[in-house]
BAGU-614722 format. One record per residue (C-alpha): residue number from 1; residue in one letter; x, y, z. Coordinates in steps of 0.5 Angstrom, whole numbers, plus 500, padded with zeros to 3 digits. Each point is the difference from the previous one (the first is absolute). Example, Ala and Ser with C-alpha at 12.3 -4.5 7.8 and 13.67 -1.06 7.14 Angstrom:
<pts>
   pos   code   east   north    up
     1      A    525     491   516
     2      S    502     507   498
</pts>
This chain:
<pts>
   pos   code   east   north    up
     1      M    500     500   500
     2      V    506     505   502
     3      G    503     498   493
     4      L    493     501   496
     5      L    500     507   504
     6      A    507     502   498
     7      F    499     498   493
     8      L    493     505   498
     9      A    503     505   505
    10      T    507     500   495
    11      S    495     500   493
    12      S    496     504   502
    13      A    506     506   503
    14      A    504     498   493
    15      L    493     501   496
    16      A    499     507   503
    17      A    507     502   499
    18      C    500     498   492
    19      P    502     506   497
    20      L    495     501   494
    21      E    505     499   494
    22      L    500     493   502
    23      A    492     499   502
    24      V    495     495   498
    25      Y    493     501   500
    26      G    494     497   498
    27      D    492     502   499
    28      A    494     497   505
    29      E    498     495   494
    30      S    507     497   498
    31      A    499     503   493
    32      A    506     504   500
    33      E    507     501   504
    34      I    505     506   500
    35      D    508     500   501
    36      F    503     505   500
    37      R    508     501   497
    38      P    505     505   502
    39      T    500     506   494
    40      M    507     501   500
    41      E    501     507   501
    42      S    495     503   495
    43      A    500     508   500
    44      V    493     499   498
    45      V    496     493   503
    46      T    500     499   507
    47      N    496     493   500
    48      T    501     495   495
    49      F    496     493   501
    50      K    496     494   496
    51      M    494     498   500
    52      M    498     493   499
    53      L    493     498   499
    54      D    497     492   497
    55      K    502     498   493
    56      G    508     503   501
    57      V    497     506   498
    58      V    506     506   503
    59      L    498     507   501
    60      D    507     505   501
    61      G    499     505   505
    62      I    502     506   502
    63      V    500     507   504
    64      M    502     506   499
    65      W    499     506   505
    66      T    495     506   496
    67      E    503     507   501
    68      G    495     505   503
    69      V    496     497   505
    70      A    505     493   500
    71      R    496     494   500
    72      P    502     493   498
    73      H    498     499   493
    74      G    500     492   499
    75      S    500     497   493
    76      L    499     493   498
    77      M    501     498   493
    78      Y    499     494   495
    79      K    505     499   495
    80      C    503     507   498
    81      P    505     499   495
    82      T    507     501   502
    83      G    505     507   497
    84      D    498     506   499
    85      V    493     500   502
    86      T    495     506   498
    87      G    494     502   504
    88      D    495     497   497
    89      E    503     494   500
    90      L    501     500   507
    91      A    493     502   500
    92      A    498     494   496
    93      C    504     495   505
    94      T    497     502   506
    95      V    494     497   503
    96      W    500     504   507
    97      E    503     507   503
    98      G    498     503   506
    99      V    503     503   507
   100      I    502     493   505
   101      Y    497     501   507
   102      S    504     496   505
   103      S    497     498   507
   104      D    502     497   506
   105      D    497     495   506
   106      Q    495     506   504
   107      G    498     502   493
   108      N    504     507   498
   109      I    500     501   493
   110      A    506     503   498
   111      L    504     501   493
   112      L    503     494   498
   113      P    509     502   502
   114      A    505     500   495
   115      E    505     495   501
   116      G    504     498   506
   117      V    495     500   506
   118      D    496     494   503
   119      A    495     499   495
   120      P    494     501   503
   121      K    494     495   502
   122      S    495     501   494
   123      L    500     503   493
   124      I    494     503   497
   125      F    499     501   493
   126      P    493     504   498
   127      D    497     497   494
   128      L    505     495   498
   129      G    495     494   499
   130      P    495     504   495
   131      S    506     503   497
   132      L    504     493   499
   133      E    493     497   498
   134      M    499     505   494
   135      S    507     499   498
   136      A    504     495   494
   137      A    503     496   505
   138      Y    493     498   503
   139      G    496     494   496
   140      A    501     494   496
   141      N    507     501   498
   142      G    502     503   506
   143      F    498     500   508
   144      S    493     498   503
   145      K    500     501   508
   146      V    500     508   501
   147      P    504     502   506
   148      W    496     505   506
   149      D    504     506   501
   150      V    502     499   507
   151      F    508     496   500
   152      S    502     497   506
   153      L    507     499   503
   154      K    501     492   499
   155      G    508     501   501
   156      C    506     502   497
   157      Q    505     498   495
   158      E    507     498   502
</pts>
């Protein structure tokens, strides 16, 4: 029993101390998982992540803070071209964009922080499900399970 309690305490502490850039999140429906990645010292992008959906569909995610009223503006993209890309090409492959919020254990809502801090307990992607359902990534040739807007911290990559 003492060993189990020590394991649970260690697991909880490790989860609480996970840096955001290594955090793994999942939604309540188990329709999607989010794996954050280090941004590699980007001057513009503050967070990078992958969203994995069923049928092997992977969306590329980035976060850039807006100017003026600063907000973490997230974008999820599906099969974007690489190299020198136009704004129209980026718009065509973007399946969701919006402000990403975080929440702690007490339900306090905040903005998604940049890398280098402990991962928040939950993330909120407003209107994610409806946006993804209307995207080219959804349907017969894409994913079939639509995630909810709230993701909970599941673990930490090593």
